[in-house]
LOFI-707672 format. One record per residue (C-alpha): residue number from 1; residue in one letter; y, z, x. Coordinates in steps of 0.25 Angstrom, whole numbers, plus 5000, padded with zeros to 4 digits. Each point is the difference from the previous one (the first is absolute). Layout:
! residues N
+-----+---+------+------+------+
:   k : r :   c2 :   c3 :   c1 :
+-----+---+------+------+------+
: NUM : A :    Y :    Z :    X :
...
+-----+---+------+------+------+
END
This chain:
! residues 208
+-----+---+------+------+------+
:   k : r :   c2 :   c3 :   c1 :
+-----+---+------+------+------+
:   1 : M : 5211 : 5081 : 5016 :
:   2 : Q : 4990 : 5011 : 5005 :
:   3 : G : 4994 : 5000 : 4986 :
:   4 : W : 4998 : 4984 : 5001 :
:   5 : S : 4993 : 5002 : 5014 :
:   6 : V : 4990 : 5010 : 4995 :
:   7 : W : 4997 : 4991 : 4988 :
:   8 : A : 4998 : 4988 : 5010 :
:   9 : A : 4991 : 5008 : 5009 :
:  10 : A : 4992 : 5004 : 4988 :
:  11 : A : 4999 : 4986 : 4996 :
:  12 : I : 4996 : 4995 : 5014 :
:  13 : I : 4989 : 5011 : 5000 :
:  14 : S : 4995 : 4995 : 4986 :
:  15 : I : 5000 : 4986 : 5004 :
:  16 : A : 4992 : 5004 : 5013 :
:  17 : S : 4990 : 5007 : 4992 :
:  18 : V : 4997 : 4988 : 4992 :
:  19 : Q : 4999 : 4991 : 5012 :
:  20 : L : 4991 : 5011 : 5006 :
:  21 : S : 4991 : 4998 : 4988 :
:  22 : A : 5000 : 4985 : 5001 :
:  23 : Q : 4998 : 4999 : 5015 :
:  24 : E : 4993 : 5013 : 5003 :
:  25 : I : 5010 : 5003 : 5011 :
:  26 : D : 5004 : 5014 : 5003 :
:  27 : M : 5016 : 5000 : 4999 :
:  28 : T : 5002 : 5014 : 5004 :
:  29 : E : 5002 : 4996 : 5014 :
:  30 : C : 5012 : 4992 : 4996 :
:  31 : L : 5006 : 5010 : 4991 :
:  32 : S : 4999 : 5011 : 5011 :
:  33 : I : 5009 : 4992 : 5010 :
:  34 : D : 5014 : 5006 : 5001 :
:  35 : D : 5007 : 4988 : 5006 :
:  36 : S : 5004 : 4991 : 4989 :
:  37 : A : 4999 : 4987 : 5009 :
:  38 : Q : 4986 : 5004 : 5004 :
:  39 : R : 4996 : 5004 : 4986 :
:  40 : K : 5005 : 4986 : 4995 :
:  41 : E : 4992 : 4993 : 5011 :
:  42 : C : 4987 : 5008 : 4996 :
:  43 : F : 5002 : 4996 : 4985 :
:  44 : S : 5002 : 4986 : 5004 :
:  45 : R : 4988 : 4999 : 5008 :
:  46 : V : 4991 : 5007 : 4990 :
:  47 : Y : 5005 : 4991 : 4988 :
:  48 : S : 4998 : 4988 : 5009 :
:  49 : T : 4985 : 5003 : 5002 :
:  50 : P : 4992 : 4991 : 4991 :
:  51 : A : 4990 : 5007 : 4991 :
:  52 : P : 4985 : 4998 : 5004 :
:  53 : K : 4993 : 4988 : 4994 :
:  54 : P : 4988 : 5004 : 4992 :
:  55 : P : 4986 : 4996 : 5005 :
:  56 : T : 4995 : 4986 : 4996 :
:  57 : L : 4986 : 4995 : 4997 :
:  58 : P : 4996 : 4991 : 5012 :
:  59 : S : 4995 : 4986 : 4998 :
:  60 : G : 4985 : 4999 : 4998 :
:  61 : W : 4999 : 5013 : 4992 :
:  62 : S : 5001 : 5003 : 4985 :
:  63 : E : 5002 : 5012 : 4992 :
:  64 : T : 4996 : 5007 : 4987 :
:  65 : R : 5002 : 5013 : 4993 :
:  66 : A : 4993 : 5009 : 4990 :
:  67 : F : 5004 : 5011 : 4990 :
:  68 : D : 4991 : 5011 : 4996 :
:  69 : E : 5004 : 5004 : 4986 :
:  70 : M : 4992 : 5012 : 4999 :
:  71 : R : 5006 : 5007 : 5013 :
:  72 : G : 5013 : 4992 : 5000 :
:  73 : R : 4997 : 4996 : 5014 :
:  74 : K : 5005 : 4986 : 5007 :
:  75 : S : 4992 : 4994 : 5011 :
:  76 : F : 5004 : 4988 : 5008 :
:  77 : Y : 4992 : 4990 : 5009 :
:  78 : V : 5002 : 4989 : 5010 :
:  79 : L : 4989 : 4990 : 5003 :
:  80 : T : 4996 : 4989 : 5009 :
:  81 : A : 4997 : 4986 : 4996 :
:  82 : N : 4985 : 4997 : 4996 :
:  83 : I : 4992 : 5000 : 5013 :
:  84 : P : 4986 : 4992 : 5000 :
:  85 : P : 4989 : 5005 : 5009 :
:  86 : M : 5000 : 4994 : 5014 :
:  87 : W : 4987 : 4993 : 4997 :
:  88 : P : 4996 : 4995 : 4986 :
:  89 : M : 4990 : 5009 : 4992 :
:  90 : Q : 4989 : 4994 : 4991 :
:  91 : F : 5000 : 5001 : 4984 :
:  92 : P : 5003 : 5009 : 4993 :
:  93 : Y : 5011 : 5004 : 5010 :
:  94 : H : 5004 : 4986 : 5005 :
:  95 : D : 5014 : 5001 : 4995 :
:  96 : T : 5003 : 5015 : 5003 :
:  97 : T : 5013 : 5004 : 5006 :
:  98 : M : 5007 : 5013 : 5004 :
:  99 : K : 5013 : 5006 : 5001 :
: 100 : L : 5006 : 5012 : 5008 :
: 101 : A : 5009 : 5009 : 4991 :
: 102 : I : 5008 : 5012 : 5003 :
: 103 : G : 5004 : 5009 : 4988 :
: 104 : C : 5009 : 5012 : 4998 :
: 105 : S : 5004 : 5010 : 4989 :
: 106 : S : 5011 : 5010 : 5003 :
: 107 : N : 4996 : 5006 : 5014 :
: 108 : H : 4985 : 4995 : 5000 :
: 109 : E : 4996 : 4987 : 5007 :
: 110 : W : 4987 : 4993 : 5001 :
: 111 : A : 4993 : 4987 : 5005 :
: 112 : Y : 4989 : 4992 : 4995 :
: 113 : F : 4993 : 4986 : 4999 :
: 114 : V : 4999 : 4993 : 4986 :
: 115 : F : 4990 : 4989 : 4999 :
: 116 : S : 5000 : 4988 : 4989 :
: 117 : T : 4986 : 5005 : 4996 :
: 118 : S : 4993 : 5014 : 5002 :
: 119 : P : 4995 : 5000 : 5014 :
: 120 : N : 4985 : 5003 : 5002 :
: 121 : M : 4999 : 5008 : 5013 :
: 122 : L : 4987 : 5004 : 5008 :
: 123 : G : 4998 : 5015 : 5004 :
: 124 : A : 5009 : 5006 : 4989 :
: 125 : D : 4998 : 5015 : 4998 :
: 126 : L : 4999 : 5000 : 4985 :
: 127 : R : 5006 : 5012 : 4992 :
: 128 : D : 5001 : 5002 : 4985 :
: 129 : E : 5012 : 4992 : 4998 :
: 130 : Y : 5003 : 4994 : 5013 :
: 131 : S : 4995 : 4995 : 5013 :
: 132 : E : 5004 : 5003 : 5014 :
: 133 : I : 5000 : 4989 : 5010 :
: 134 : Q : 5003 : 4998 : 5014 :
: 135 : A : 5005 : 4987 : 5007 :
: 136 : Q : 5006 : 4996 : 5013 :
: 137 : V : 5014 : 4995 : 5002 :
: 138 : L : 5005 : 4993 : 5013 :
: 139 : W : 5014 : 5005 : 5004 :
: 140 : S : 5006 : 4993 : 5012 :
: 141 : G : 4988 : 5001 : 5008 :
: 142 : D : 4995 : 5014 : 4994 :
: 143 : I : 4988 : 5000 : 4991 :
: 144 : I : 5002 : 5012 : 4990 :
: 145 : T : 4990 : 5004 : 4990 :
: 146 : H : 5007 : 5004 : 4987 :
: 147 : G : 4994 : 5006 : 4987 :
: 148 : F : 5003 : 4995 : 4986 :
: 149 : T : 4998 : 5004 : 4986 :
: 150 : Q : 4996 : 4991 : 4989 :
: 151 : D : 4998 : 5003 : 4985 :
: 152 : H : 4988 : 4994 : 4995 :
: 153 : G : 5002 : 4986 : 4996 :
: 154 : S : 5015 : 5000 : 5005 :
: 155 : R : 5007 : 4989 : 5008 :
: 156 : F : 5007 : 5010 : 5008 :
: 157 : L : 4996 : 5007 : 5014 :
: 158 : M : 5009 : 5012 : 5003 :
: 159 : F : 5002 : 5004 : 5014 :
: 160 : D : 4996 : 5014 : 5002 :
: 161 : D : 5011 : 5002 : 5012 :
: 162 : S : 5011 : 4992 : 4993 :
: 163 : A : 5011 : 5007 : 5009 :
: 164 : E : 4994 : 4996 : 5013 :
: 165 : V : 4998 : 4986 : 4994 :
: 166 : I : 5014 : 4998 : 4995 :
: 167 : R : 5005 : 5005 : 5014 :
: 168 : R : 4991 : 4989 : 5006 :
: 169 : L : 5005 : 4990 : 4990 :
: 170 : E : 5015 : 5002 : 5005 :
: 171 : T : 4997 : 4997 : 5015 :
: 172 : N : 4988 : 4990 : 5000 :
: 173 : P : 5002 : 4985 : 4998 :
: 174 : T : 4986 : 4997 : 4994 :
: 175 : M : 4987 : 5007 : 4996 :
: 176 : I : 4986 : 4995 : 4998 :
: 177 : A : 4992 : 5008 : 4990 :
: 178 : E : 4984 : 4999 : 5000 :
: 179 : F : 4991 : 5004 : 4989 :
: 180 : S : 4985 : 5000 : 4998 :
: 181 : W : 4999 : 4991 : 4988 :
: 182 : Y : 4987 : 5000 : 4992 :
: 183 : G : 4993 : 4986 : 5002 :
: 184 : E : 5011 : 4996 : 5010 :
: 185 : G : 4999 : 5009 : 5012 :
: 186 : R : 5013 : 5002 : 5007 :
: 187 : V : 5012 : 4995 : 4993 :
: 188 : Q : 5013 : 5000 : 5007 :
: 189 : F : 5015 : 4998 : 4994 :
: 190 : A : 5011 : 4998 : 5010 :
: 191 : V : 5013 : 5006 : 4994 :
: 192 : K : 5014 : 4995 : 5006 :
: 193 : L : 5009 : 5012 : 5000 :
: 194 : T : 5013 : 4992 : 5002 :
: 195 : G : 5011 : 5008 : 4993 :
: 196 : G : 4991 : 5012 : 4998 :
: 197 : S : 5010 : 5010 : 5005 :
: 198 : D : 5011 : 4995 : 4991 :
: 199 : A : 4990 : 4999 : 4988 :
: 200 : I : 4997 : 5015 : 5002 :
: 201 : K : 5015 : 5003 : 5001 :
: 202 : Y : 5002 : 4993 : 4987 :
: 203 : V : 4989 : 5007 : 4992 :
: 204 : R : 5005 : 5013 : 5005 :
: 205 : S : 5014 : 4997 : 4996 :
: 206 : K : 4995 : 4999 : 4985 :
: 207 : C : 4993 : 5013 : 5001 :
: 208 : R : 5011 : 5009 : 5004 :
+-----+---+------+------+------+
END
């Protein structure tokens, strides 16, 4: 009988270890309880705890991914829907739209705007292969000047301070980005950030 008890205890520990892996719960606390009734209650409480649900992509956001064959690196992205300017632009920019996007790869995150056509900004600081641009963004009453990098001819404007921008995206319901556009002057895009915090959690779950 004693041999059976030892075997049963070992089986319980083995099962608990499997459950620990599945639910990410530390079972050592239950195993260390001397009183059998309290130990049973502890196991019952832990096993009844539902496993956490994985983050889901909120409505209004889309996702995409990329794989760098050369470096074996995966990247994941979440994007808003297409956003037109607050006031129509003239030809050839009359049908231009913009998306806000957040990307991640391993422990690296970044935020950027992607346009339907390459934006032509005034006041750009031209470098050999890219331009440095400044634009203003309205965050809940605060106008912040952000720096961007744009490869020549690219449709992407990459935030220089992505960590700060992502932090603000998690807590602000809207943002308005204003650009100095060649031939158009000030062009503004209003971005609704509904579900932004959940979208960031979702893309982070892909990069873990």
